TIMAR-764486 format. One record per residue: x, z, y of N, C-alpha, C, O, CB in turn. Coordinates in steps of 0.02 Angstrom, whole numbers, plus 32768, in hexadecimal, padded with zeros to 4 digits. Each point is the difference from the previous one (the first is absolute). Glycine has a CB too. Layout:
REM TIMAR-764486
<site><n_east>X</n_east><n_up>Z</n_up><n_north>Y</n_north><ca_east>X</ca_east><ca_up>Z</ca_up><ca_north>Y</ca_north><c_east>X</c_east><c_up>Z</c_up><c_north>Y</c_north><o_east>X</o_east><o_up>Z</o_up><o_north>Y</o_north><cb_east>X</cb_east><cb_up>Z</cb_up><cb_north>Y</cb_north></site>
...
END
This chain:
REM TIMAR-764486
<site><n_east>2744</n_east><n_up>AC1C</n_up><n_north>6A9F</n_north><ca_east>8003</ca_east><ca_up>802A</ca_up><ca_north>7FC5</ca_north><c_east>7FC7</c_east><c_up>8031</c_up><c_north>8002</c_north><o_east>7FFB</o_east><o_up>8029</o_up><o_north>802E</o_north><cb_east>8083</cb_east><cb_up>7FCA</cb_up><cb_north>7FCB</cb_north></site>
<site><n_east>7F57</n_east><n_up>800A</n_up><n_north>7FD5</n_north><ca_east>7FC6</ca_east><ca_up>802C</ca_up><ca_north>7FFD</ca_north><c_east>800E</c_east><c_up>803F</c_up><c_north>7FD9</c_north><o_east>8038</o_east><o_up>800D</o_up><o_north>7FEA</o_north><cb_east>7F80</cb_east><cb_up>7F91</cb_up><cb_north>801F</cb_north></site>
<site><n_east>8015</n_east><n_up>808A</n_up><n_north>7FF0</n_north><ca_east>8004</ca_east><ca_up>803D</ca_up><ca_north>7FD8</ca_north><c_east>7FC1</c_east><c_up>8003</c_up><c_north>7FD5</c_north><o_east>7FC9</o_east><o_up>7FEF</o_up><o_north>8017</o_north><cb_east>807D</cb_east><cb_up>804E</cb_up><cb_north>8042</cb_north></site>
<site><n_east>7FC3</n_east><n_up>7FD8</n_up><n_north>7F6A</n_north><ca_east>7FC8</ca_east><ca_up>8004</ca_up><ca_north>7FD1</ca_north><c_east>7FCD</c_east><c_up>8033</c_up><c_north>8018</c_north><o_east>8011</o_east><o_up>803A</o_up><o_north>800E</o_north><cb_east>803C</cb_east><cb_up>7FA5</cb_up><cb_north>7F93</cb_north></site>
<site><n_east>7F75</n_east><n_up>800D</n_up><n_north>8063</n_north><ca_east>7FC9</ca_east><ca_up>802D</ca_up><ca_north>8012</ca_north><c_east>7FEB</c_east><c_up>8025</c_up><c_north>7FC1</c_north><o_east>7FE4</o_east><o_up>7FE1</o_up><o_north>7FD2</o_north><cb_east>7FF4</cb_east><cb_up>7FD3</cb_up><cb_north>808C</cb_north></site>
<site><n_east>8035</n_east><n_up>808C</n_up><n_north>7F9F</n_north><ca_east>7FEF</ca_east><ca_up>8028</ca_up><ca_north>7FC5</ca_north><c_east>7FC2</c_east><c_up>802A</c_up><c_north>800B</c_north><o_east>7FED</o_east><o_up>8027</o_up><o_north>7FD5</o_north><cb_east>808B</cb_east><cb_up>7FDB</cb_up><cb_north>800D</cb_north></site>
<site><n_east>7F67</n_east><n_up>7FF6</n_up><n_north>8058</n_north><ca_east>7FC2</ca_east><ca_up>8022</ca_up><ca_north>800E</ca_north><c_east>7FC6</c_east><c_up>7FD8</c_up><c_north>7FE2</c_north><o_east>8006</o_east><o_up>7FC3</o_up><o_north>7FF7</o_north><cb_east>8029</cb_east><cb_up>8070</cb_up><cb_north>8073</cb_north></site>
<site><n_east>7F9B</n_east><n_up>7FEF</n_up><n_north>7F86</n_north><ca_east>7FC5</ca_east><ca_up>7FDD</ca_up><ca_north>7FE6</ca_north><c_east>7FEB</c_east><c_up>7FCB</c_up><c_north>8032</c_north><o_east>7FF6</o_east><o_up>800E</o_up><o_north>803B</o_north><cb_east>7FE4</cb_east><cb_up>8059</cb_up><cb_north>7F84</cb_north></site>
<site><n_east>8020</n_east><n_up>7F5B</n_up><n_north>802A</n_north><ca_east>7FF3</ca_east><ca_up>7FC8</ca_up><ca_north>802D</ca_north><c_east>7FC6</c_east><c_up>7FD5</c_up><c_north>7FE7</c_north><o_east>7FF6</o_east><o_up>7FC8</o_up><o_north>8019</o_north><cb_east>8083</cb_east><cb_up>8038</cb_up><cb_north>8007</cb_north></site>
<site><n_east>7F61</n_east><n_up>8019</n_up><n_north>7FB0</n_north><ca_east>7FC8</ca_east><ca_up>7FDA</ca_up><ca_north>7FE4</ca_north><c_east>7FC0</c_east><c_up>8027</c_up><c_north>800C</c_north><o_east>7FFB</o_east><o_up>803B</o_up><o_north>7FEE</o_north><cb_east>804F</cb_east><cb_up>7F90</cb_up><cb_north>7FBA</cb_north></site>
<site><n_east>7F85</n_east><n_up>8015</n_up><n_north>8077</n_north><ca_east>7FC1</ca_east><ca_up>8023</ca_up><ca_north>800C</ca_north><c_east>7FD4</c_east><c_up>8002</c_up><c_north>7FC1</c_north><o_east>7FD6</o_east><o_up>802C</o_up><o_north>7FF9</o_north><cb_east>8030</cb_east><cb_up>7FB0</cb_up><cb_north>807F</cb_north></site>
<site><n_east>8004</n_east><n_up>7FF5</n_up><n_north>7F5B</n_north><ca_east>7FD7</ca_east><ca_up>7FFD</ca_up><ca_north>7FC4</ca_north><c_east>802C</c_east><c_up>7FF8</c_up><c_north>7FC2</c_north><o_east>7FF9</o_east><o_up>7FD1</o_up><o_north>7FD9</o_north><cb_east>7FA9</cb_east><cb_up>7FFD</cb_up><cb_north>8068</cb_north></site>
<site><n_east>808B</n_east><n_up>8062</n_up><n_north>7FB6</n_north><ca_east>8030</ca_east><ca_up>7FFE</ca_up><ca_north>7FC9</ca_north><c_east>7FDF</c_east><c_up>7FFB</c_up><c_north>7FBC</c_north><o_east>8018</o_east><o_up>7FDC</o_up><o_north>7FD4</o_north><cb_east>8036</cb_east><cb_up>8066</cb_up><cb_north>8073</cb_north></site>
<site><n_east>7F7C</n_east><n_up>7FE2</n_up><n_north>7FAF</n_north><ca_east>7FDE</ca_east><ca_up>7FFF</ca_up><ca_north>7FBF</ca_north><c_east>7FE5</c_east><c_up>7FBA</c_up><c_north>7FEF</c_north><o_east>8005</o_east><o_up>7FEA</o_up><o_north>7FC7</o_north><cb_east>7FDC</cb_east><cb_up>808E</cb_up><cb_north>8049</cb_north></site>
<site><n_east>8004</n_east><n_up>7F66</n_up><n_north>8022</n_north><ca_east>7FE7</ca_east><ca_up>7FBC</ca_up><ca_north>7FF6</ca_north><c_east>8039</c_east><c_up>7FCF</c_up><c_north>7FF1</c_north><o_east>7FF9</o_east><o_up>7FD4</o_up><o_north>7FD6</o_north><cb_east>7FA6</cb_east><cb_up>8045</cb_up><cb_north>8076</cb_north></site>
<site><n_east>8098</n_east><n_up>7FF0</n_up><n_north>7FD6</n_north><ca_east>803A</ca_east><ca_up>7FD4</ca_up><ca_north>7FF5</ca_north><c_east>801C</c_east><c_up>800C</c_up><c_north>7FBA</c_north><o_east>8012</o_east><o_up>7FD1</o_up><o_north>7FDD</o_north><cb_east>8009</cb_east><cb_up>802F</cb_up><cb_north>809E</cb_north></site>
<site><n_east>7FE9</n_east><n_up>8040</n_up><n_north>7F70</n_north><ca_east>8017</ca_east><ca_up>8010</ca_up><ca_north>7FBD</ca_north><c_east>7FD2</c_east><c_up>7FE1</c_up><c_north>7FCC</c_north><o_east>8017</o_east><o_up>7FE3</o_up><o_north>7FCE</o_north><cb_east>801C</cb_east><cb_up>8089</cb_up><cb_north>805C</cb_north></site>
<site><n_east>7F8C</n_east><n_up>7F99</n_up><n_north>7FE1</n_north><ca_east>7FCF</ca_east><ca_up>7FE3</ca_up><ca_north>7FD1</ca_north><c_east>8009</c_east><c_up>7FB4</c_up><c_north>7FFC</c_north><o_east>7FFA</o_east><o_up>7FE3</o_up><o_north>7FCA</o_north><cb_east>7FB5</cb_east><cb_up>807A</cb_up><cb_north>8050</cb_north></site>
<site><n_east>805F</n_east><n_up>7F83</n_up><n_north>801F</n_north><ca_east>800B</ca_east><ca_up>7FB7</ca_up><ca_north>8000</ca_north><c_east>803F</c_east><c_up>7FEF</c_up><c_north>7FD9</c_north><o_east>8001</o_east><o_up>7FCD</o_up><o_north>7FDD</o_north><cb_east>7FC5</cb_east><cb_up>802A</cb_up><cb_north>8092</cb_north></site>
<site><n_east>806D</n_east><n_up>8032</n_up><n_north>7F97</n_north><ca_east>803E</ca_east><ca_up>7FF4</ca_up><ca_north>7FDA</ca_north><c_east>7FF3</c_east><c_up>8006</c_up><c_north>7FB5</c_north><o_east>8016</o_east><o_up>7FD6</o_up><o_north>7FD9</o_north><cb_east>802E</cb_east><cb_up>8056</cb_up><cb_north>8087</cb_north></site>
<site><n_east>7F99</n_east><n_up>8008</n_up><n_north>7F8D</n_north><ca_east>7FEF</ca_east><ca_up>8009</ca_up><ca_north>7FB9</ca_north><c_east>7FD5</c_east><c_up>7FC6</c_up><c_north>7FE7</c_north><o_east>800B</o_east><o_up>7FE7</o_up><o_north>7FC9</o_north><cb_east>7FFC</cb_east><cb_up>8097</cb_up><cb_north>8045</cb_north></site>
<site><n_east>7FC8</n_east><n_up>7F6E</n_up><n_north>8019</n_north><ca_east>7FD5</ca_east><ca_up>7FC8</ca_up><ca_north>7FEC</ca_north><c_east>8027</c_east><c_up>7FBF</c_up><c_north>7FF8</c_north><o_east>7FF0</o_east><o_up>7FD8</o_up><o_north>7FD4</o_north><cb_east>7FB1</cb_east><cb_up>8060</cb_up><cb_north>8068</cb_north></site>
<site><n_east>8092</n_east><n_up>7FBE</n_up><n_north>7FEE</n_north><ca_east>8028</ca_east><ca_up>7FC3</ca_up><ca_north>7FFB</ca_north><c_east>8026</c_east><c_up>7FFD</c_up><c_north>7FBD</c_north><o_east>8012</o_east><o_up>7FCA</o_up><o_north>7FEA</o_north><cb_east>7FFA</cb_east><cb_up>8035</cb_up><cb_north>8092</cb_north></site>
<site><n_east>7FFF</n_east><n_up>803A</n_up><n_north>7F65</n_north><ca_east>8025</ca_east><ca_up>8003</ca_up><ca_north>7FC1</ca_north><c_east>7FD2</c_east><c_up>7FFD</c_up><c_north>7FC2</c_north><o_east>8017</o_east><o_up>7FF9</o_up><o_north>7FC8</o_north><cb_east>8040</cb_east><cb_up>804A</cb_up><cb_north>8073</cb_north></site>
<site><n_east>7F68</n_east><n_up>7FC3</n_up><n_north>7FD0</n_north><ca_east>7FD1</ca_east><ca_up>8000</ca_up><ca_north>7FC8</ca_north><c_east>8005</c_east><c_up>7FC0</c_up><c_north>7FD9</c_north><o_east>7FFF</o_east><o_up>7FC9</o_up><o_north>801C</o_north><cb_east>7FB4</cb_east><cb_up>8083</cb_up><cb_north>8023</cb_north></site>
<site><n_east>8051</n_east><n_up>7FBB</n_up><n_north>7F7F</n_north><ca_east>8002</ca_east><ca_up>7FC6</ca_up><ca_north>7FD4</ca_north><c_east>8044</c_east><c_up>7FDF</c_up><c_north>7FF9</c_north><o_east>8007</o_east><o_up>7FD0</o_up><o_north>7FDA</o_north><cb_east>7F85</cb_east><cb_up>801F</cb_up><cb_north>8044</cb_north></site>
<site><n_east>80A6</n_east><n_up>802B</n_up><n_north>8005</n_north><ca_east>8043</ca_east><ca_up>7FE2</ca_up><ca_north>7FFC</ca_north><c_east>8028</c_east><c_up>8021</c_up><c_north>7FC8</c_north><o_east>7FF8</o_east><o_up>803B</o_up><o_north>7FF2</o_north><cb_east>8005</cb_east><cb_up>7FAB</cb_up><cb_north>8089</cb_north></site>
<site><n_east>802E</n_east><n_up>7FF3</n_up><n_north>7F67</n_north><ca_east>802F</ca_east><ca_up>801C</ca_up><ca_north>7FCF</ca_north><c_east>8034</c_east><c_up>8028</c_up><c_north>8027</c_north><o_east>8003</o_east><o_up>7FFD</o_up><o_north>803D</o_north><cb_east>7FEB</cb_east><cb_up>7FA2</cb_up><cb_north>7F71</cb_north></site>
<site><n_east>803B</n_east><n_up>8088</n_up><n_north>802E</n_north><ca_east>8035</ca_east><ca_up>8025</ca_up><ca_north>8021</ca_north><c_east>802F</c_east><c_up>7FD1</c_up><c_north>8026</c_north><o_east>8016</o_east><o_up>800F</o_up><o_north>8037</o_north><cb_east>7FE3</cb_east><cb_up>8049</cb_up><cb_north>7F70</cb_north></site>
<site><n_east>8016</n_east><n_up>7F6F</n_up><n_north>803A</n_north><ca_east>802D</ca_east><ca_up>7FCF</ca_up><ca_north>8020</ca_north><c_east>7FE0</c_east><c_up>7FE3</c_up><c_north>803F</c_north><o_east>8022</o_east><o_up>7FF9</o_up><o_north>8034</o_north><cb_east>800F</cb_east><cb_up>7FEC</cb_up><cb_north>7F5C</cb_north></site>
<site><n_east>7F90</n_east><n_up>800A</n_up><n_north>806C</n_north><ca_east>7FDC</ca_east><ca_up>7FE5</ca_up><ca_north>803B</ca_north><c_east>7FFB</c_east><c_up>8034</c_up><c_north>8038</c_north><o_east>8006</o_east><o_up>7FF0</o_up><o_north>803B</o_north><cb_east>7FB9</cb_east><cb_up>7FC3</cb_up><cb_north>7F79</cb_north></site>
<site><n_east>8035</n_east><n_up>808C</n_up><n_north>8038</n_north><ca_east>7FFB</ca_east><ca_up>8036</ca_up><ca_north>8030</ca_north><c_east>8043</c_east><c_up>800C</c_up><c_north>8024</c_north><o_east>8002</o_east><o_up>8009</o_up><o_north>803D</o_north><cb_east>7FA4</cb_east><cb_up>802B</cb_up><cb_north>7F7D</cb_north></site>
<site><n_east>8090</n_east><n_up>7FCA</n_up><n_north>8020</n_north><ca_east>8043</ca_east><ca_up>8007</ca_up><ca_north>801D</ca_north><c_east>800E</c_east><c_up>7FC7</c_up><c_north>8031</c_north><o_east>801D</o_east><o_up>800B</o_up><o_north>8035</o_north><cb_east>800A</cb_east><cb_up>8030</cb_up><cb_north>7F64</cb_north></site>
<site><n_east>7FC6</n_east><n_up>7F88</n_up><n_north>8054</n_north><ca_east>800B</ca_east><ca_up>7FC6</ca_up><ca_north>802B</ca_north><c_east>7FD6</c_east><c_up>8006</c_up><c_north>8040</c_north><o_east>8018</o_east><o_up>7FEF</o_up><o_north>8036</o_north><cb_east>8000</cb_east><cb_up>7FCA</cb_up><cb_north>7F65</cb_north></site>
<site><n_east>7FAB</n_east><n_up>805F</n_up><n_north>805F</n_north><ca_east>7FD5</ca_east><ca_up>800B</ca_up><ca_north>803B</ca_north><c_east>8021</c_east><c_up>8032</c_up><c_north>802F</c_north><o_east>8003</o_east><o_up>7FF6</o_up><o_north>803D</o_north><cb_east>7F96</cb_east><cb_up>7FF0</cb_up><cb_north>7F80</cb_north></site>
<site><n_east>807F</n_east><n_up>8052</n_up><n_north>8027</n_north><ca_east>8022</ca_east><ca_up>8032</ca_up><ca_north>8029</ca_north><c_east>803C</c_east><c_up>7FE3</c_up><c_north>8024</c_north><o_east>800B</o_east><o_up>800D</o_up><o_north>803B</o_north><cb_east>7FCE</cb_east><cb_up>804B</cb_up><cb_north>7F77</cb_north></site>
<site><n_east>804E</n_east><n_up>7F7F</n_up><n_north>802B</n_north><ca_east>803B</ca_east><ca_up>7FE2</ca_up><ca_north>801E</ca_north><c_east>7FED</c_east><c_up>7FD1</c_up><c_north>803A</c_north><o_east>801F</o_east><o_up>8002</o_up><o_north>8035</o_north><cb_east>801D</cb_east><cb_up>8006</cb_up><cb_north>7F5D</cb_north></site>
<site><n_east>7F90</n_east><n_up>7FD0</n_up><n_north>8063</n_north><ca_east>7FE9</ca_east><ca_up>7FD3</ca_up><ca_north>8035</ca_north><c_east>7FE6</c_east><c_up>8027</c_up><c_north>803C</c_north><o_east>800C</o_east><o_up>7FEE</o_up><o_north>803A</o_north><cb_east>7FD7</cb_east><cb_up>7FBB</cb_up><cb_north>7F70</cb_north></site>
<site><n_east>7FF9</n_east><n_up>808D</n_up><n_north>8049</n_north><ca_east>7FE5</ca_east><ca_up>8029</ca_up><ca_north>8035</ca_north><c_east>8039</c_east><c_up>8020</c_up><c_north>8028</c_north><o_east>7FFE</o_east><o_up>8001</o_up><o_north>803E</o_north><cb_east>7F9A</cb_east><cb_up>8015</cb_up><cb_north>7F7E</cb_north></site>
<site><n_east>8099</n_east><n_up>8005</n_up><n_north>8022</n_north><ca_east>8039</ca_east><ca_up>801F</ca_up><ca_north>8021</ca_north><c_east>8025</c_east><c_up>7FCE</c_up><c_north>802B</c_north><o_east>8010</o_east><o_up>800E</o_up><o_north>803A</o_north><cb_east>7FFB</cb_east><cb_up>8044</cb_up><cb_north>7F68</cb_north></site>
<site><n_east>8002</n_east><n_up>7F73</n_up><n_north>8043</n_north><ca_east>8024</ca_east><ca_up>7FCD</ca_up><ca_north>8027</ca_north><c_east>7FD7</c_east><c_up>7FE9</c_up><c_north>803C</c_north><o_east>801C</o_east><o_up>7FF3</o_up><o_north>8035</o_north><cb_east>801E</cb_east><cb_up>7FE8</cb_up><cb_north>7F63</cb_north></site>
<site><n_east>7F84</n_east><n_up>8020</n_up><n_north>8060</n_north><ca_east>7FD4</ca_east><ca_up>7FEE</ca_up><ca_north>8037</ca_north><c_east>8003</c_east><c_up>8034</c_up><c_north>8038</c_north><o_east>8005</o_east><o_up>7FF0</o_up><o_north>803B</o_north><cb_east>7FB0</cb_east><cb_up>7FD2</cb_up><cb_north>7F75</cb_north></site>
<site><n_east>8049</n_east><n_up>807E</n_up><n_north>803C</n_north><ca_east>8003</ca_east><ca_up>8036</ca_up><ca_north>8031</ca_north><c_east>8045</c_east><c_up>8005</c_up><c_north>8021</c_north><o_east>8005</o_east><o_up>800D</o_up><o_north>803B</o_north><cb_east>7FA3</cb_east><cb_up>8030</cb_up><cb_north>7F84</cb_north></site>
<site><n_east>808D</n_east><n_up>7FB8</n_up><n_north>801A</n_north><ca_east>8043</ca_east><ca_up>7FFE</ca_up><ca_north>801D</ca_north><c_east>8004</c_east><c_up>7FCA</c_up><c_north>8035</c_north><o_east>801C</o_east><o_up>800B</o_up><o_north>8036</o_north><cb_east>8016</cb_east><cb_up>801F</cb_up><cb_north>7F5E</cb_north></site>
<site><n_east>7FB3</n_east><n_up>7F9C</n_up><n_north>805D</n_north><ca_east>8000</ca_east><ca_up>7FCA</ca_up><ca_north>8031</ca_north><c_east>7FDA</c_east><c_up>8013</c_up><c_north>803F</c_north><o_east>8015</o_east><o_up>7FF1</o_up><o_north>8037</o_north><cb_east>7FF4</cb_east><cb_up>7FBC</cb_up><cb_north>7F6B</cb_north></site>
<site><n_east>7FBE</n_east><n_up>8075</n_up><n_north>8054</n_north><ca_east>7FD8</ca_east><ca_up>8016</ca_up><ca_north>8039</ca_north><c_east>8027</c_east><c_up>8032</c_up><c_north>802B</c_north><o_east>7FFE</o_east><o_up>7FFD</o_up><o_north>803D</o_north><cb_east>7F98</cb_east><cb_up>7FEF</cb_up><cb_north>7F80</cb_north></site>
<site><n_east>808B</n_east><n_up>8043</n_up><n_north>8023</n_north><ca_east>8027</ca_east><ca_up>8033</ca_up><ca_north>8024</ca_north><c_east>8039</c_east><c_up>7FDE</c_up><c_north>8026</c_north><o_east>800A</o_east><o_up>800D</o_up><o_north>803B</o_north><cb_east>7FD9</cb_east><cb_up>804B</cb_up><cb_north>7F6F</cb_north></site>
<site><n_east>8042</n_east><n_up>7F7E</n_up><n_north>8033</n_north><ca_east>8033</ca_east><ca_up>7FD7</ca_up><ca_north>8020</ca_north><c_east>803B</c_east><c_up>8026</c_up><c_north>801D</c_north><o_east>8026</o_east><o_up>7FE3</o_up><o_north>8026</o_north><cb_east>7F80</cb_east><cb_up>7FD1</cb_up><cb_north>7FF2</cb_north></site>
<site><n_east>8064</n_east><n_up>8089</n_up><n_north>7FD6</n_north><ca_east>8037</ca_east><ca_up>8028</ca_up><ca_north>801B</ca_north><c_east>8026</c_east><c_up>801E</c_up><c_north>7FC5</c_north><o_east>7FE7</o_east><o_up>802C</o_up><o_north>7FDD</o_north><cb_east>7FD9</cb_east><cb_up>7FEF</cb_up><cb_north>808E</cb_north></site>
<site><n_east>807E</n_east><n_up>7FCE</n_up><n_north>7F8A</n_north><ca_east>8027</ca_east><ca_up>8015</ca_up><ca_north>7FC6</ca_north><c_east>800D</c_east><c_up>804B</c_up><c_north>8001</c_north><o_east>8003</o_east><o_up>801F</o_up><o_north>7FCB</o_north><cb_east>8032</cb_east><cb_up>7F70</cb_up><cb_north>8032</cb_north></site>
<site><n_east>7FD4</n_east><n_up>808E</n_up><n_north>803E</n_north><ca_east>800C</ca_east><ca_up>8049</ca_up><ca_north>8004</ca_north><c_east>7FC3</c_east><c_up>8027</c_up><c_north>7FE9</c_north><o_east>8007</o_east><o_up>8032</o_up><o_north>7FDC</o_north><cb_east>804A</cb_east><cb_up>7FBB</cb_up><cb_north>8082</cb_north></site>
<site><n_east>7F74</n_east><n_up>7FFF</n_up><n_north>7FB7</n_north><ca_east>7FC3</ca_east><ca_up>8022</ca_up><ca_north>7FEC</ca_north><c_east>7FF4</c_east><c_up>7FF7</c_up><c_north>7FB5</c_north><o_east>7FEE</o_east><o_up>8030</o_up><o_north>7FDE</o_north><cb_east>7FE1</cb_east><cb_up>7FBD</cb_up><cb_north>8095</cb_north></site>
<site><n_east>803C</n_east><n_up>7FD8</n_up><n_north>7F74</n_north><ca_east>7FF8</ca_east><ca_up>7FF3</ca_up><ca_north>7FB8</ca_north><c_east>8033</c_east><c_up>802A</c_up><c_north>7FD9</c_north><o_east>7FEE</o_east><o_up>801D</o_up><o_north>7FCC</o_north><cb_east>7FE8</cb_east><cb_up>7F6E</cb_up><cb_north>804B</cb_north></site>
<site><n_east>8067</n_east><n_up>8078</n_up><n_north>8000</n_north><ca_east>8033</ca_east><ca_up>8029</ca_up><ca_north>7FDF</ca_north><c_east>7FED</c_east><c_up>8049</c_up><c_north>7FFF</c_north><o_east>8009</o_east><o_up>8022</o_up><o_north>7FCD</o_north><cb_east>804D</cb_east><cb_up>7F8D</cb_up><cb_north>8056</cb_north></site>
<site><n_east>7F8F</n_east><n_up>806A</n_up><n_north>8015</n_north><ca_east>7FEA</ca_east><ca_up>8046</ca_up><ca_north>8002</ca_north><c_east>7FC7</c_east><c_up>800C</c_up><c_north>7FD0</c_north><o_east>7FFE</o_east><o_up>8033</o_up><o_north>7FDE</o_north><cb_east>8026</cb_east><cb_up>7FD3</cb_up><cb_north>8099</cb_north></site>
<site><n_east>7FAD</n_east><n_up>7FCB</n_up><n_north>7F85</n_north><ca_east>7FC8</ca_east><ca_up>8006</ca_up><ca_north>7FD1</ca_north><c_east>8018</c_east><c_up>8001</c_up><c_north>7FB8</c_north><o_east>7FE7</o_east><o_up>8026</o_up><o_north>7FD7</o_north><cb_east>7FCF</cb_east><cb_up>7F9F</cb_up><cb_north>807C</cb_north></site>
<site><n_east>807B</n_east><n_up>8012</n_up><n_north>7F9E</n_north><ca_east>801C</ca_east><ca_up>7FFE</ca_up><ca_north>7FBC</ca_north><c_east>8021</c_east><c_up>8043</c_up><c_north>7FEF</c_north><o_east>7FFA</o_east><o_up>801A</o_up><o_north>7FC9</o_north><cb_east>8017</cb_east><cb_up>7F6A</cb_up><cb_north>8041</cb_north></site>
<site><n_east>8013</n_east><n_up>8098</n_up><n_north>8027</n_north><ca_east>8020</ca_east><ca_up>8041</ca_up><ca_north>7FF5</ca_north><c_east>7FCC</c_east><c_up>8037</c_up><c_north>7FF4</c_north><o_east>8007</o_east><o_up>8028</o_up><o_north>7FD2</o_north><cb_east>8058</cb_east><cb_up>7FB4</cb_up><cb_north>8077</cb_north></site>
<site><n_east>7F6C</n_east><n_up>8025</n_up><n_north>7FDF</n_north><ca_east>7FCB</ca_east><ca_up>8032</ca_up><ca_north>7FF9</ca_north><c_east>7FE0</c_east><c_up>7FFA</c_up><c_north>7FBA</c_north><o_east>7FF6</o_east><o_up>8032</o_up><o_north>7FDE</o_north><cb_east>7FF4</cb_east><cb_up>7FCC</cb_up><cb_north>809F</cb_north></site>
<site><n_east>8006</n_east><n_up>7FC5</n_up><n_north>7F70</n_north><ca_east>7FE0</ca_east><ca_up>7FF5</ca_up><ca_north>7FBF</ca_north><c_east>802E</c_east><c_up>8012</c_up><c_north>7FC6</c_north><o_east>7FEA</o_east><o_up>801D</o_up><o_north>7FCF</o_north><cb_east>7FD1</cb_east><cb_up>7F88</cb_up><cb_north>8064</cb_north></site>
<site><n_east>8085</n_east><n_up>804A</n_up><n_north>7FD4</n_north><ca_east>8030</ca_east><ca_up>8010</ca_up><ca_north>7FCB</ca_north><c_east>8008</c_east><c_up>804C</c_up><c_north>7FF9</c_north><o_east>8000</o_east><o_up>8019</o_up><o_north>7FC8</o_north><cb_east>803C</cb_east><cb_up>7F7B</cb_up><cb_north>804F</cb_north></site>
<site><n_east>7FCB</n_east><n_up>808F</n_up><n_north>8020</n_north><ca_east>8008</ca_east><ca_up>8049</ca_up><ca_north>7FFE</ca_north><c_east>7FC2</c_east><c_up>8021</c_up><c_north>7FE3</c_north><o_east>8005</o_east><o_up>8031</o_up><o_north>7FDB</o_north><cb_east>8048</cb_east><cb_up>7FCA</cb_up><cb_north>8087</cb_north></site>
<site><n_east>7F78</n_east><n_up>7FEC</n_up><n_north>7FB0</n_north><ca_east>7FC2</ca_east><ca_up>801C</ca_up><ca_north>7FE5</ca_north><c_east>7FFD</c_east><c_up>7FF8</c_up><c_north>7FB5</c_north><o_east>7FEB</o_east><o_up>802D</o_up><o_north>7FDC</o_north><cb_east>7FDA</cb_east><cb_up>7FBA</cb_up><cb_north>8090</cb_north></site>
<site><n_east>8050</n_east><n_up>7FDF</n_up><n_north>7F7C</n_north><ca_east>8002</ca_east><ca_up>7FF4</ca_up><ca_north>7FB7</ca_north><c_east>8031</c_east><c_up>802E</c_up><c_north>7FDD</c_north><o_east>7FF1</o_east><o_up>8019</o_up><o_north>7FCA</o_north><cb_east>7FEF</cb_east><cb_up>7F71</cb_up><cb_north>804B</cb_north></site>
<site><n_east>8059</n_east><n_up>8081</n_up><n_north>8009</n_north><ca_east>8032</ca_east><ca_up>802D</ca_up><ca_north>7FE3</ca_north><c_east>7FE6</c_east><c_up>8047</c_up><c_north>7FFE</c_north><o_east>800B</o_east><o_up>8024</o_up><o_north>7FCF</o_north><cb_east>8050</cb_east><cb_up>7F92</cb_up><cb_north>805C</cb_north></site>
<site><n_east>7F82</n_east><n_up>805F</n_up><n_north>800A</n_north><ca_east>7FE3</ca_east><ca_up>8044</ca_up><ca_north>8001</ca_north><c_east>7FCB</c_east><c_up>8008</c_up><c_north>7FCA</c_north><o_east>7FFC</o_east><o_up>8034</o_up><o_north>7FE0</o_north><cb_east>801C</cb_east><cb_up>7FD4</cb_up><cb_north>809B</cb_north></site>
<site><n_east>7FC0</n_east><n_up>7FC4</n_up><n_north>7F7B</n_north><ca_east>7FCC</ca_east><ca_up>8003</ca_up><ca_north>7FCC</ca_north><c_east>8020</c_east><c_up>8006</c_up><c_north>7FBB</c_north><o_east>7FE9</o_east><o_up>8027</o_up><o_north>7FD6</o_north><cb_east>7FC9</cb_east><cb_up>7F95</cb_up><cb_north>8072</cb_north></site>
<site><n_east>8082</n_east><n_up>801D</n_up><n_north>7FAC</n_north><ca_east>8023</ca_east><ca_up>8004</ca_up><ca_north>7FBF</ca_north><c_east>801E</c_east><c_up>8044</c_up><c_north>7FF6</c_north><o_east>7FFF</o_east><o_up>801B</o_up><o_north>7FC8</o_north><cb_east>8019</cb_east><cb_up>7F6B</cb_up><cb_north>803D</cb_north></site>
<site><n_east>8004</n_east><n_up>8097</n_up><n_north>8030</n_north><ca_east>8020</ca_east><ca_up>8042</ca_up><ca_north>7FFC</ca_north><c_east>7FCC</c_east><c_up>8035</c_up><c_north>7FEE</c_north><o_east>800E</o_east><o_up>802D</o_up><o_north>7FD8</o_north><cb_east>8049</cb_east><cb_up>7FAF</cb_up><cb_north>807C</cb_north></site>
<site><n_east>7F6D</n_east><n_up>801F</n_up><n_north>7FCB</n_north><ca_east>7FCB</ca_east><ca_up>8031</ca_up><ca_north>7FF2</ca_north><c_east>7FEA</c_east><c_up>7FFB</c_up><c_north>7FB7</c_north><o_east>7FEC</o_east><o_up>8033</o_up><o_north>7FE3</o_north><cb_east>7FEE</cb_east><cb_up>7FC5</cb_up><cb_north>8094</cb_north></site>
<site><n_east>8028</n_east><n_up>7FCD</n_up><n_north>7F6C</n_north><ca_east>7FE9</ca_east><ca_up>7FF6</ca_up><ca_north>7FBB</ca_north><c_east>8030</c_east><c_up>801F</c_up><c_north>7FCD</c_north><o_east>7FED</o_east><o_up>800B</o_up><o_north>7FC7</o_north><cb_east>7FDA</cb_east><cb_up>7F8C</cb_up><cb_north>805D</cb_north></site>
<site><n_east>8076</n_east><n_up>8075</n_up><n_north>7FF1</n_north><ca_east>8032</ca_east><ca_up>801D</ca_up><ca_north>7FD2</ca_north><c_east>7FF5</c_east><c_up>8049</c_up><c_north>7FF9</c_north><o_east>8024</o_east><o_up>8021</o_up><o_north>7FDB</o_north><cb_east>802E</cb_east><cb_up>7F89</cb_up><cb_north>8043</cb_north></site>
END
């Protein structure tokens, strides 16, 4: 059973973000959503630990809820 690494773990985060944005260029909203789903499933498979994935889902869900709360 692993634990989600929440510390900065990317040496070139800006380049990775740029690559993600570039991968979406020219895609429709539907195609972009499908790409995100495939990417998430690929990364889930790479992680391979249901507890870590569950923790990541909780963190992402709570962050989204906090963002919505701030917008009110």
